[in-house]
C-alpha positions in Angstrom: -7.7 -52.0 -70.2 -5.4 -52.5 -67.4 -7.2 -49.2 -65.6 -10.3 -51.6 -65.8 -8.3 -54.5 -64.6 -6.6 -52.4 -61.8 -10.4 -51.2 -60.4 -12.3 -54.1 -60.5 -10.7 -55.9 -57.9 -11.6 -52.4 -55.3 -15.5 -52.6 -57.2 -16.0 -56.2 -55.7 -14.4 -55.1 -52.2 -16.4 -52.4 -52.2 -19.3 -53.8 -53.4 -19.1 -56.5 -51.0 -18.3 -54.3 -48.2 -21.6 -52.9 -49.2 -23.9 -56.1 -49.2 -22.3 -56.9 -45.6 -23.4 -53.3 -43.9 -27.1 -53.6 -45.9 -27.3 -56.4 -44.8 -26.6 -56.1 -41.0 -29.1 -52.8 -41.5 -32.1 -55.2 -42.4 -31.7 -57.4 -39.6 -30.8 -54.8 -37.0 -32.8 -51.6 -37.9 -35.2 -52.4 -40.8 -36.8 -55.4 -39.3 -37.0 -54.0 -35.6 -38.8 -51.4 -37.1 -41.4 -53.9 -38.9 -42.2 -56.2 -36.0 -44.6 -53.5 -34.9 -49.0 -53.9 -34.2 -50.4 -52.0 -36.9 -52.4 -48.5 -36.1 -54.8 -49.0 -39.4 -56.4 -52.0 -38.3 -60.3 -53.0 -39.2 -60.6 -56.4 -38.4 -64.0 -58.7 -37.2 -63.4 -61.8 -35.4 -65.8 -64.3 -34.7 -65.9 -67.4 -31.5 -69.6 -69.3 -31.8 -70.4 -72.7 -30.2 -74.0 -74.2 -28.3 -74.8 -72.8 -25.1 -76.9 -71.0 -22.4 -78.2 -67.6 -22.0 -80.6 -65.7 -19.9 -83.3 -64.5 -21.6 -84.6 -61.1 -19.8 -88.3 -61.3 -21.8 -88.8 -64.5 -20.0 -86.8 -64.6 -16.9 -85.3 -67.7 -17.7 -82.2 -69.2 -19.0 -82.6 -70.5 -22.2 -80.8 -74.1 -23.2 -79.4 -75.5 -26.2 -79.0 -72.4 -28.0 -75.8 -71.2 -30.5 -74.3 -68.5 -28.7 -71.8 -66.1 -31.1 -69.1 -63.7 -29.6 -68.2 -61.3 -32.2 -65.1 -58.9 -31.8 -64.7 -55.4 -34.5 -61.4 -54.1 -34.3 -60.8 -50.5 -35.7 -57.5 -48.3 -35.1 -57.1 -45.3 -34.2 -54.8 -43.6 -37.4 -54.5 -40.1 -35.8 -53.9 -41.2 -32.2 -51.6 -43.5 -32.5 -49.9 -41.5 -35.1 -49.8 -38.6 -31.8 -48.9 -40.8 -29.6 -46.5 -43.2 -30.9 -48.9 -46.4 -29.4 -51.0 -48.6 -31.0 -54.4 -46.9 -30.4 -57.8 -49.8 -30.8 -61.5 -49.4 -30.6 -62.6 -52.6 -30.0 -66.3 -53.4 -29.9 -67.5 -56.6 -28.7 -71.0 -58.3 -28.7 -72.8 -61.8 -27.5 -75.6 -62.8 -29.7 -78.1 -65.1 -30.0 -79.5 -66.1 -33.1 -82.8 -64.1 -32.9 -80.5 -61.2 -31.7 -77.4 -62.1 -34.3 -80.4 -61.2 -37.4 -81.0 -58.0 -35.7 -77.8 -57.0 -36.9 -77.8 -54.4 -34.1 -75.0 -54.7 -31.4 -77.3 -52.3 -28.7 -80.5 -55.4 -29.4 -77.6 -57.9 -28.5 -77.1 -59.8 -25.7 -74.2 -57.9 -24.3 -72.4 -55.0 -25.7 -69.1 -53.3 -24.7 -66.7 -50.9 -26.3 -63.2 -50.7 -24.7 -60.0 -48.4 -25.8 -57.0 -50.8 -25.6 -53.3 -48.9 -25.8 -50.8 -50.8 -26.1 -46.7 -50.3 -27.0 -46.4 -51.3 -30.6 -43.2 -53.6 -29.9 -43.9 -54.8 -26.5 -47.5 -55.6 -26.7 -47.7 -53.9 -23.1 -50.7 -51.9 -22.5 -50.2 -48.1 -22.2 -52.2 -45.6 -20.2 -53.2 -43.3 -22.0 -54.9 -41.6 -25.2 -58.1 -42.5 -23.2 -57.7 -46.1 -22.7 -61.0 -47.8 -20.7 -60.8 -49.5 -19.1 -57.2 -49.7 -17.3 -55.5 -52.9 -18.7 -52.7 -54.9 -17.4 -50.4 -58.0 -19.3 -48.7 -58.5 -21.8 -51.6 -60.6 -24.1 -54.9 -59.8 -25.1 -55.7 -59.1 -28.6 -52.5 -60.6 -29.8 -49.3 -62.0 -28.1 -45.8 -59.8 -28.4 -43.6 -60.5 -31.2 -41.4 -63.2 -30.9 -43.2 -65.1 -28.3 -41.5 -67.2 -25.9 -42.0 -70.6 -24.4 -43.4 -69.3 -21.3 -46.4 -68.2 -19.3 -47.9 -65.3 -20.6 -50.4 -63.0 -18.6 -53.0 -62.3 -20.6 -56.6 -60.2 -20.2 -59.6 -62.1 -20.4 -62.8 -59.6 -21.4 -65.1 -61.6 -19.0 -63.6 -61.9 -16.3 -62.3 -58.3 -16.6 -58.5 -59.3 -14.9 -55.9 -60.8 -15.7 -55.1 -65.3 -16.5 -52.0 -67.3 -16.3 -51.7 -68.9 -19.5 -48.9 -71.7 -19.7 -46.9 -72.7 -23.0 -48.3 -76.5 -23.1 -46.2 -77.5 -27.0 -47.1 -76.6 -30.3 -50.6 -77.5 -32.4 -51.1 -76.4 -35.9 -54.0 -74.5 -37.4 -54.7 -75.2 -41.0 -50.9 -76.5 -41.8 -49.7 -73.2 -40.2 -47.6 -74.0 -36.5 -47.9 -72.2 -33.3 -47.4 -72.3 -29.7 -50.3 -73.4 -27.7 -51.3 -72.0 -24.5 -54.1 -72.8 -22.2 -55.6 -72.3 -18.6 -58.6 -73.4 -16.0 -60.1 -71.1 -13.6 -62.0 -71.8 -10.9 -65.2 -69.4 -10.1 -64.0 -66.3 -8.9 -66.0 -63.0 -8.6 -66.2 -60.4 -10.9 -65.9 -56.6 -10.1 -69.5 -56.6 -11.8 -72.5 -56.1 -9.7 -76.2 -56.1 -11.2 -79.6 -55.0 -10.3 -82.1 -58.2 -10.3 -85.4 -59.0 -8.9 -84.6 -60.8 -5.6 -86.6 -64.0 -6.6 -84.4 -64.8 -9.3 -81.8 -65.1 -6.9 -83.6 -66.9 -4.2 -84.0 -63.6 -2.3 -88.6 -63.1 -2.9 -89.0 -61.0 0.0 -86.5 -58.5 -1.6 -88.2 -56.4 -4.6 -84.4 -55.5 -5.7 -80.6 -57.2 -5.2 -77.5 -56.3 -5.8 -76.4 -59.6 -7.4 -72.6 -60.6 -7.5 -71.6 -61.8 -10.8 -69.4 -64.7 -11.1 -67.4 -66.1 -13.5 -65.5 -69.4 -14.3 -63.8 -71.1 -16.9 -63.4 -74.9 -17.6 -60.4 -74.3 -20.6 -59.2 -71.9 -22.6 -57.0 -72.7 -25.7 -55.2 -70.2 -28.0 -52.9 -71.0 -30.4 -50.6 -68.1 -31.7 -48.1 -67.5 -34.2 -44.2 -67.0 -33.2 -42.8 -64.8 -34.9 -45.6 -62.2 -35.2 -48.1 -63.1 -31.9 -50.8 -63.6 -33.8 -53.6 -65.8 -32.5 -54.5 -68.0 -34.9 -57.0 -69.6 -33.2 -59.4 -69.3 -29.4 -61.1 -72.1 -27.8 -62.7 -71.3 -24.8 -65.1 -72.9 -21.9 -66.8 -69.9 -20.0 -69.2 -69.4 -17.9 -71.0 -66.5 -16.6 -73.4 -66.8 -13.4 -75.4 -64.5 -10.5 -75.7 -65.7 -7.1 -77.4 -63.4 -3.9 -74.7 -61.0 -2.0 -72.9 -63.7 -0.1 -74.3 -66.7 -1.5 -72.4 -69.8 -2.2 -74.3 -70.9 -5.3 -75.1 -69.7 -8.5 -78.6 -68.6 -8.6 -79.2 -67.2 -13.0 -77.0 -68.6 -15.3 -76.5 -65.4 -17.3 -74.0 -67.0 -20.3 -72.4 -70.4 -20.5 -70.5 -72.8 -23.5 -68.7 -76.0 -23.0 -66.5 -74.9 -26.6 -66.8 -71.1 -28.3 -64.0 -71.5 -30.9 -62.6 -69.0 -33.8 -65.1 -70.1 -36.8 -64.2 -71.5 -39.9 -63.7 -68.2 -41.3 -62.5 -66.4 -38.6 -59.4 -69.2 -38.4 -58.9 -68.8 -42.6 -58.2 -65.0 -42.1 -56.1 -65.4 -39.0 -53.7 -68.0 -40.4 -53.6 -66.1 -44.6 -53.2 -62.4 -42.9 -50.4 -64.4 -40.4 -48.5 -66.0 -43.1 -48.1 -63.0 -45.2 -46.9 -61.0 -41.7 -44.4 -63.9 -40.4 -43.0 -64.4 -44.0 -42.3 -60.9 -44.4 -40.7 -60.7 -41.0 -38.7 -63.6 -41.7 -37.1 -62.2 -45.6 -36.3 -59.1 -43.8 -34.5 -60.3 -40.5 -33.4 -64.0 -41.5 -33.6 -64.5 -44.8 -31.9 -61.2 -47.1 -29.7 -60.8 -44.0 -28.5 -64.0 -44.6 -27.9 -64.4 -48.2 -26.4 -60.6 -48.2 -23.6 -62.0 -45.6 -23.1 -65.2 -47.5 -22.8 -62.9 -51.0 -21.2 -59.8 -49.1 -18.2 -62.4 -48.5 -18.3 -63.8 -51.6 -17.5 -60.7 -53.3 -15.0 -59.7 -50.5 -13.1 -63.0 -51.9 -13.5 -62.5 -55.0 -12.2 -59.3 -54.5 -9.2 -60.6 -52.5 -8.2 -63.0 -55.0 -8.5 -60.4 -57.9 -6.6 -58.2 -56.3 -4.2 -60.8 -55.6 -3.8 -61.8 -59.0 -3.4 -58.4 -60.6 -0.3 -58.1 -58.0 1.1 -61.3 -59.2 0.3 -60.2 -62.7 2.1 -56.7 -62.5 5.1 -58.1 -60.7 5.7 -60.7 -63.2 5.6 -58.4 -66.1 8.0 -56.0 -64.0 10.5 -59.1 -63.8 10.1 -59.9 -67.0 11.0 -56.0 -68.2 14.1 -56.3 -66.0 15.0 -59.4 -67.5 14.9 -57.9 -70.9 16.9 -54.8 -69.8 20.1 -56.9 -68.4 19.8 -58.5 -71.8 
């Protein structure tokens, strides 16, 4: 019995130290390794809204049409494991109602495939593993973990270049709060040129003209979950046009919309996944370490208290024995 009573304080002290160390490991070692961009991703996001597009079969711009932008992301797990980076293959297609029904990206208004490679922690582009094209910035399909209230450099796929997104407060998406980032873009010439009949861009005497492609955006708004960097909602107003070489005015509107936004289904999916990932990171990075620190300190305090009581009890018994011996 005496041996059990003597070992209890040391058991409490040992358990308390173990809990404290384990809590620190969760915060300093486990959580940062969980905060990594996934590699086995397979997701679809859809933006939709009213707008205009150029109908090549009619050689005219169709107005008041429903536009759909579908982005499919598939992670290349083998390449990611070899490189240690997140390697994603991204397919983006833009459809009108008639092309959307065909369910064939090759017959969409526009279809592009890209290969996006990023550092799994910082989200910055890594130029390897067949990346195409070469991206820059610190945000594209997602933002970095632990998003800061500052300007972020976002890669705009329509532009083929970067846009500075300014922090503009907070906003809620389906009850989940996120950081709001916004930007507007004046018309800019892109690095894309298109061969078109001269008559379409005001050059009727030329059979073919290498037209300049221009891009503007009246409003970009992204609502981003702070802990995970996931985009919970996206809204934009793109305008893509063609101009004759050196011209000051647009000749053809290829694509335009005052409001393309995540569909309700995409918002629900993004918020659901965001909530799950954010809770997991919070538990590993805050809740569990905080609880563990408190529990560890309580156990250590209990161990010291028990040790002091045991020491006093032994001293008391020793004093009583001394008194009996003197009698």
